[in-house]
OpenMM code with the backbone's topology and positions (N, CA, C; nanometers):
from openmm import Vec3, app, unit

residues = "MET GLU ASP PHE ASP LEU ASP LEU ARG THR VAL GLU GLU GLN LEU GLU ASP GLU GLU ALA PRO ILE GLU LYS SER THR VAL GLU ALA ASP GLY VAL GLU LEU GLY VAL LEU ASP GLY SER THR ASP PRO GLU GLU TRP ILE GLY SER ILE GLU ALA GLY ARG VAL LEU VAL LEU ALA ILE GLU GLY ASP LEU ASN ASP LEU ALA ALA GLY PHE ALA ARG ASP VAL TYR GLU ILE GLY GLY GLU LEU VAL HIS PHE ARG GLY PHE LEU ILE ILE THR PRO PRO ALA MET ALA VAL ASP THR SER ARG LEU ASP".split()
positions = [
    Vec3(-2.4323, -3.4792, 3.3182),
    Vec3(-2.3202, -3.3981, 3.2804),
    Vec3(-2.2234, -3.3901, 3.3978),
    Vec3(-2.0970, -3.4025, 3.3668),
    Vec3(-1.9948, -3.3984, 3.4704),
    Vec3(-1.9604, -3.2542, 3.5057),
    Vec3(-1.9308, -3.2305, 3.6324),
    Vec3(-1.8858, -3.0980, 3.6750),
    Vec3(-1.7380, -3.0830, 3.6440),
    Vec3(-1.7002, -2.9635, 3.6082),
    Vec3(-1.5584, -2.9375, 3.5885),
    Vec3(-1.5276, -2.7987, 3.6449),
    Vec3(-1.4022, -2.7797, 3.6782),
    Vec3(-1.3594, -2.6561, 3.7415),
    Vec3(-1.2923, -2.5676, 3.6367),
    Vec3(-1.3493, -2.4493, 3.6164),
    Vec3(-1.2947, -2.3559, 3.5190),
    Vec3(-1.2776, -2.2205, 3.5871),
    Vec3(-1.1549, -2.1786, 3.5986),
    Vec3(-1.1244, -2.0508, 3.6620),
    Vec3(-1.1018, -1.9472, 3.5520),
    Vec3(-1.2078, -1.8760, 3.5156),
    Vec3(-1.2007, -1.7793, 3.4067),
    Vec3(-1.1076, -1.6616, 3.4377),
    Vec3(-1.0994, -1.6234, 3.5626),
    Vec3(-1.0131, -1.5119, 3.5996),
    Vec3(-0.8671, -1.5437, 3.5654),
    Vec3(-0.8231, -1.6638, 3.5961),
    Vec3(-0.6855, -1.7040, 3.5662),
    Vec3(-0.6634, -1.7096, 3.4155),
    Vec3(-0.7603, -1.7612, 3.3431),
    Vec3(-0.7491, -1.7694, 3.1975),
    Vec3(-0.7384, -1.6300, 3.1372),
    Vec3(-0.8223, -1.5359, 3.1821),
    Vec3(-0.8185, -1.3989, 3.1308),
    Vec3(-0.6838, -1.3334, 3.1592),
    Vec3(-0.6290, -1.3552, 3.2762),
    Vec3(-0.4991, -1.2971, 3.3099),
    Vec3(-0.3900, -1.3511, 3.2188),
    Vec3(-0.3936, -1.4790, 3.1884),
    Vec3(-0.2944, -1.5382, 3.1002),
    Vec3(-0.3091, -1.4834, 2.9582),
    Vec3(-0.4317, -1.4662, 2.9130),
    Vec3(-0.4538, -1.4120, 2.7791),
    Vec3(-0.4031, -1.2688, 2.7694),
    Vec3(-0.4285, -1.1873, 2.8717),
    Vec3(-0.3829, -1.0490, 2.8708),
    Vec3(-0.2310, -1.0421, 2.8652),
    Vec3(-0.1630, -1.1318, 2.9341),
    Vec3(-0.0173, -1.1327, 2.9335),
    Vec3(0.0385, -1.1703, 2.7967),
    Vec3(-0.0315, -1.2540, 2.7235),
    Vec3(0.0177, -1.3028, 2.5952),
    Vec3(-0.0196, -1.2133, 2.4780),
    Vec3(-0.1101, -1.1189, 2.4986),
    Vec3(-0.1533, -1.0339, 2.3887),
    Vec3(-0.0418, -0.9395, 2.3475),
    Vec3(-0.0219, -0.9304, 2.2186),
    Vec3(0.0756, -0.8374, 2.1633),
    Vec3(0.0032, -0.7500, 2.0619),
    Vec3(0.0459, -0.6276, 2.0468),
    Vec3(-0.0214, -0.5416, 1.9496),
    Vec3(-0.0066, -0.5959, 1.8087),
    Vec3(-0.1125, -0.5852, 1.7323),
    Vec3(-0.1116, -0.6312, 1.5938),
    Vec3(-0.0741, -0.5128, 1.5063),
    Vec3(0.0299, -0.5309, 1.4282),
    Vec3(0.0738, -0.4244, 1.3412),
    Vec3(0.0189, -0.4478, 1.2012),
    Vec3(-0.0293, -0.3403, 1.1395),
    Vec3(-0.0849, -0.3477, 1.0066),
    Vec3(0.0126, -0.2859, 0.9083),
    Vec3(0.0310, -0.3502, 0.7967),
    Vec3(0.1196, -0.2971, 0.6947),
    Vec3(0.0442, -0.2874, 0.5634),
    Vec3(0.0703, -0.1824, 0.4905),
    Vec3(0.0029, -0.1660, 0.3619),
    Vec3(0.0732, -0.2431, 0.2504),
    Vec3(0.1874, -0.3022, 0.2787),
    Vec3(0.2599, -0.3742, 0.1752),
    Vec3(0.2598, -0.5248, 0.1976),
    Vec3(0.1788, -0.5727, 0.2887),
    Vec3(0.1700, -0.7158, 0.3137),
    Vec3(0.1151, -0.7892, 0.1919),
    Vec3(0.1596, -0.9095, 0.1712),
    Vec3(0.1055, -0.9928, 0.0651),
    Vec3(-0.0325, -1.0417, 0.1058),
    Vec3(-0.1052, -1.0920, 0.0106),
    Vec3(-0.2370, -1.1507, 0.0332),
    Vec3(-0.3402, -1.0506, 0.0834),
    Vec3(-0.3262, -0.9265, 0.0494),
    Vec3(-0.4229, -0.8256, 0.0891),
    Vec3(-0.4896, -0.7657, -0.0332),
    Vec3(-0.5677, -0.6634, -0.0091),
    Vec3(-0.6338, -0.5894, -0.1161),
    Vec3(-0.5717, -0.4511, -0.1207),
    Vec3(-0.5321, -0.4104, -0.2384),
    Vec3(-0.4698, -0.2800, -0.2572),
    Vec3(-0.5620, -0.1937, -0.3434),
    Vec3(-0.5988, -0.0778, -0.2919),
    Vec3(-0.6819, 0.0155, -0.3659),
    Vec3(-0.5926, 0.1190, -0.4324),
    Vec3(-0.6309, 0.1583, -0.5542),
    Vec3(-0.5514, 0.2584, -0.6234),
    Vec3(-0.6301, 0.3216, -0.7366),
    Vec3(-0.5625, 0.4110, -0.8061),
    Vec3(-0.6215, 0.4793, -0.9201),
    Vec3(-0.5384, 0.4471, -1.0425),
    Vec3(-0.6034, 0.4003, -1.1459),
    Vec3(-0.5367, 0.3698, -1.2719),
    Vec3(-0.5540, 0.4915, -1.3623),
    Vec3(-0.4512, 0.5773, -1.3610),
    Vec3(-0.4573, 0.7005, -1.4387),
    Vec3(-0.3306, 0.7238, -1.5202),
    Vec3(-0.2409, 0.6261, -1.5214),
    Vec3(-0.1174, 0.6375, -1.5970),
    Vec3(-0.0016, 0.6932, -1.5168),
    Vec3(-0.0253, 0.7341, -1.3927),
    Vec3(0.0816, 0.7941, -1.3118),
    Vec3(0.1667, 0.6905, -1.2377),
    Vec3(0.1192, 0.5669, -1.2301),
    Vec3(0.1927, 0.4608, -1.1598),
    Vec3(0.2639, 0.3732, -1.2611),
    Vec3(0.3882, 0.3436, -1.2347),
    Vec3(0.4669, 0.2569, -1.3221),
    Vec3(0.3999, 0.1196, -1.3286),
    Vec3(0.3766, 0.0660, -1.4488),
    Vec3(0.3137, -0.0669, -1.4611),
    Vec3(0.3851, -0.1752, -1.3821),
    Vec3(0.5167, -0.1625, -1.3642),
    Vec3(0.5917, -0.2622, -1.2871),
    Vec3(0.5468, -0.2663, -1.1412),
    Vec3(0.4994, -0.1537, -1.0881),
    Vec3(0.4481, -0.1530, -0.9509),
    Vec3(0.3220, -0.2377, -0.9397),
    Vec3(0.2319, -0.2257, -1.0381),
    Vec3(0.1092, -0.3076, -1.0373),
    Vec3(0.1457, -0.4549, -1.0497),
    Vec3(0.2383, -0.4867, -1.1376),
    Vec3(0.2805, -0.6268, -1.1554),
    Vec3(0.3433, -0.6795, -1.0261),
    Vec3(0.4251, -0.5979, -0.9609),
    Vec3(0.4866, -0.6388, -0.8345),
    Vec3(0.3840, -0.6685, -0.7267),
    Vec3(0.2786, -0.5883, -0.7230),
    Vec3(0.1725, -0.6122, -0.6245),
    Vec3(0.1041, -0.7459, -0.6503),
    Vec3(0.0763, -0.7749, -0.7763),
    Vec3(0.0122, -0.9022, -0.8125),
    Vec3(0.1047, -1.0182, -0.7802),
    Vec3(0.2317, -1.0050, -0.8140),
    Vec3(0.3277, -1.1122, -0.7841),
    Vec3(0.3413, -1.1358, -0.6336),
    Vec3(0.3170, -1.0322, -0.5541),
    Vec3(0.3237, -1.0454, -0.4081),
    Vec3(0.1961, -1.1066, -0.3503),
    Vec3(0.0962, -1.1322, -0.4362),
    Vec3(-0.0257, -1.1982, -0.3908),
    Vec3(-0.1393, -1.1039, -0.3563),
    Vec3(-0.1251, -0.9760, -0.3870),
    Vec3(-0.2309, -0.8805, -0.3540),
    Vec3(-0.3339, -0.8724, -0.4663),
    Vec3(-0.4569, -0.8407, -0.4283),
    Vec3(-0.5645, -0.8116, -0.5220),
    Vec3(-0.5669, -0.6607, -0.5399),
    Vec3(-0.5711, -0.6147, -0.6647),
    Vec3(-0.5785, -0.4719, -0.6923),
    Vec3(-0.7207, -0.4337, -0.7291),
    Vec3(-0.7699, -0.3267, -0.6718),
    Vec3(-0.8977, -0.2675, -0.7105),
    Vec3(-0.8643, -0.1237, -0.7488),
    Vec3(-0.8656, -0.0983, -0.8806),
    Vec3(-0.8195, 0.0297, -0.9323),
    Vec3(-0.9339, 0.1080, -0.9950),
    Vec3(-0.9534, 0.2309, -0.9515),
    Vec3(-1.0511, 0.3204, -1.0137),
    Vec3(-0.9910, 0.3656, -1.1464),
    Vec3(-1.0671, 0.3519, -1.2532),
    Vec3(-1.0172, 0.3835, -1.3867),
    Vec3(-1.0448, 0.5298, -1.4189),
    Vec3(-0.9384, 0.6029, -1.4490),
    Vec3(-0.9516, 0.7427, -1.4885),
    Vec3(-0.8848, 0.7603, -1.6239),
    Vec3(-0.9601, 0.7368, -1.7292),
    Vec3(-0.9082, 0.7464, -1.8652),
    Vec3(-0.9493, 0.6254, -1.9457),
    Vec3(-0.8802, 0.6028, -2.0557),
    Vec3(-0.9100, 0.4895, -2.1434),
    Vec3(-0.8467, 0.3625, -2.0872),
    Vec3(-0.9303, 0.2665, -2.0515),
    Vec3(-0.8823, 0.1440, -1.9884),
    Vec3(-0.7791, 0.0719, -2.0735),
    Vec3(-0.8051, 0.0597, -2.2027),
    Vec3(-0.7121, -0.0136, -2.2898),
    Vec3(-0.5740, 0.0505, -2.2902),
    Vec3(-0.5690, 0.1818, -2.2982),
    Vec3(-0.4395, 0.2505, -2.2963),
    Vec3(-0.3718, 0.2376, -2.1604),
    Vec3(-0.4491, 0.2542, -2.0545),
    Vec3(-0.3927, 0.2537, -1.9194),
    Vec3(-0.3422, 0.1161, -1.8768),
    Vec3(-0.4081, 0.0106, -1.9212),
    Vec3(-0.3694, -0.1257, -1.8806),
    Vec3(-0.2717, -0.1911, -1.9777),
    Vec3(-0.2435, -0.1248, -2.0880),
    Vec3(-0.1564, -0.1846, -2.1898),
    Vec3(-0.0180, -0.2196, -2.1369),
    Vec3(0.0310, -0.1453, -2.0413),
    Vec3(0.1656, -0.1675, -1.9899),
    Vec3(0.1816, -0.2859, -1.8970),
    Vec3(0.0691, -0.3460, -1.8524),
    Vec3(0.0825, -0.4573, -1.7579),
    Vec3(-0.0161, -0.5710, -1.7801),
    Vec3(-0.1206, -0.5508, -1.8580),
    Vec3(-0.2243, -0.6548, -1.8724),
    Vec3(-0.1686, -0.7872, -1.9249),
    Vec3(-0.0879, -0.7815, -2.0287),
    Vec3(-0.0311, -0.9054, -2.0847),
    Vec3(0.0548, -0.9777, -1.9819),
    Vec3(0.1344, -0.9022, -1.9073),
    Vec3(0.2199, -0.9638, -1.8044),
    Vec3(0.1369, -1.0298, -1.6950),
    Vec3(0.0277, -0.9651, -1.6558),
    Vec3(-0.0600, -1.0225, -1.5532),
    Vec3(-0.1170, -1.1552, -1.6028),
    Vec3(-0.1640, -1.1575, -1.7277),
    Vec3(-0.2168, -1.2827, -1.7834),
    Vec3(-0.1085, -1.3900, -1.7906),
    Vec3(0.0121, -1.3522, -1.8294),
    Vec3(0.1212, -1.4492, -1.8431),
    Vec3(0.1599, -1.5139, -1.7109),
    Vec3(0.1475, -1.4406, -1.6004),
    Vec3(0.1812, -1.5012, -1.4708),
    Vec3(0.0617, -1.5728, -1.4084),
    Vec3(-0.0528, -1.5694, -1.4770),
    Vec3(-0.1699, -1.6428, -1.4287),
    Vec3(-0.2713, -1.5582, -1.3556),
    Vec3(-0.2551, -1.4258, -1.3570),
    Vec3(-0.3507, -1.3370, -1.2927),
    Vec3(-0.4744, -1.3168, -1.3790),
    Vec3(-0.5707, -1.2475, -1.3246),
    Vec3(-0.6964, -1.2229, -1.3952),
    Vec3(-0.7321, -1.0751, -1.3835),
    Vec3(-0.7848, -1.0182, -1.4928),
    Vec3(-0.8289, -0.8790, -1.4941),
    Vec3(-0.9775, -0.8757, -1.5244),
    Vec3(-1.0530, -0.8002, -1.4459),
    Vec3(-1.1971, -0.7878, -1.4655),
    Vec3(-1.2347, -0.6406, -1.4551),
    Vec3(-1.3055, -0.5906, -1.5561),
    Vec3(-1.3555, -0.4529, -1.5547),
    Vec3(-1.4965, -0.4573, -1.4979),
    Vec3(-1.5203, -0.3823, -1.3885),
    Vec3(-1.6504, -0.3821, -1.3237),
    Vec3(-1.6833, -0.2422, -1.2738),
    Vec3(-1.7860, -0.1821, -1.3308),
    Vec3(-1.8401, -0.0533, -1.2870),
    Vec3(-1.7353, 0.0545, -1.2609),
    Vec3(-1.6511, 0.0778, -1.3559),
    Vec3(-1.5520, 0.1834, -1.3421),
    Vec3(-1.4271, 0.1441, -1.2655),
    Vec3(-1.4154, 0.0167, -1.2331),
    Vec3(-1.2987, -0.0329, -1.1621),
    Vec3(-1.2351, -0.1464, -1.2410),
    Vec3(-1.1052, -0.1589, -1.2276),
    Vec3(-1.0341, -0.2740, -1.2803),
    Vec3(-0.9903, -0.3560, -1.1603),
    Vec3(-1.0342, -0.4807, -1.1569),
    Vec3(-0.9989, -0.5717, -1.0476),
    Vec3(-0.8973, -0.6698, -1.1040),
    Vec3(-0.7847, -0.6783, -1.0381),
    Vec3(-0.6766, -0.7648, -1.0853),
    Vec3(-0.6419, -0.8605, -0.9721),
    Vec3(-0.6460, -0.9896, -1.0039),
    Vec3(-0.6170, -1.0894, -0.9016),
    Vec3(-0.4857, -1.1612, -0.9325),
    Vec3(-0.4180, -1.2081, -0.8298),
    Vec3(-0.2934, -1.2824, -0.8499),
    Vec3(-0.3219, -1.4233, -0.9018),
    Vec3(-0.2177, -1.4945, -0.9429),
    Vec3(-0.2361, -1.6318, -0.9884),
    Vec3(-0.3096, -1.7159, -0.8844),
    Vec3(-0.3882, -1.8092, -0.9308),
    Vec3(-0.4633, -1.9048, -0.8488),
    Vec3(-0.5785, -1.8401, -0.7723),
    Vec3(-0.6142, -1.7162, -0.8053),
    Vec3(-0.7307, -1.6532, -0.7436),
    Vec3(-0.8190, -1.6013, -0.8561),
    Vec3(-0.9383, -1.6550, -0.8629),
    Vec3(-1.0301, -1.6174, -0.9707),
    Vec3(-1.1360, -1.5207, -0.9196),
    Vec3(-1.1933, -1.4456, -1.0126),
    Vec3(-1.3039, -1.3575, -0.9813),
    Vec3(-1.4314, -1.4257, -1.0314),
    Vec3(-1.5254, -1.4456, -0.9432),
    Vec3(-1.6519, -1.5098, -0.9794),
    Vec3(-1.7469, -1.4024, -1.0297),
    Vec3(-1.7773, -1.4058, -1.1581),
    Vec3(-1.8679, -1.3076, -1.2195),
    Vec3(-2.0046, -1.3685, -1.2504),
    Vec3(-2.0335, -1.4854, -1.1974),
    Vec3(-2.1567, -1.5565, -1.2312),
    Vec3(-2.2835, -1.4808, -1.1876),
    Vec3(-2.2745, -1.3980, -1.0869),
    Vec3(-2.3922, -1.3230, -1.0404),
    Vec3(-2.4211, -1.2003, -1.1271),
    Vec3(-2.3325, -1.1711, -1.2188),
    Vec3(-2.3503, -1.0543, -1.3051),
    Vec3(-2.4294, -1.0855, -1.4304),
    Vec3(-2.4512, -1.2107, -1.4587),
    Vec3(-2.5233, -1.2509, -1.5811),
    Vec3(-2.6710, -1.2212, -1.5717),
] * unit.nanometer
topology = app.Topology()
chain = topology.addChain("A")
for resn in residues:
    res = topology.addResidue(resn, chain)
    for name in ("N", "CA", "C"):
        topology.addAtom(name, app.Element.getBySymbol(name[0]), res)
């Protein structure tokens, strides 16, 4: 094995200089959004979240069919997927599927 010179102190100093704080946003695309499906949120907001690429995990408080009626068809039309699982409605954006094979 060949010897090589590695100055870790210099590398660490360079890394510290280049580090910038990471900012977190709750409205970023490609994230997971938690919410409550109780009829108080405008269906267009849920559709907008899906169109932005977010996955919705919504706790269902009420009749699912009534609560999802305002956006379910639109989600399907844009290629999203809706899955009811243990009191939650999981909604994925287009091109992202929910694997339910372990539930069988």
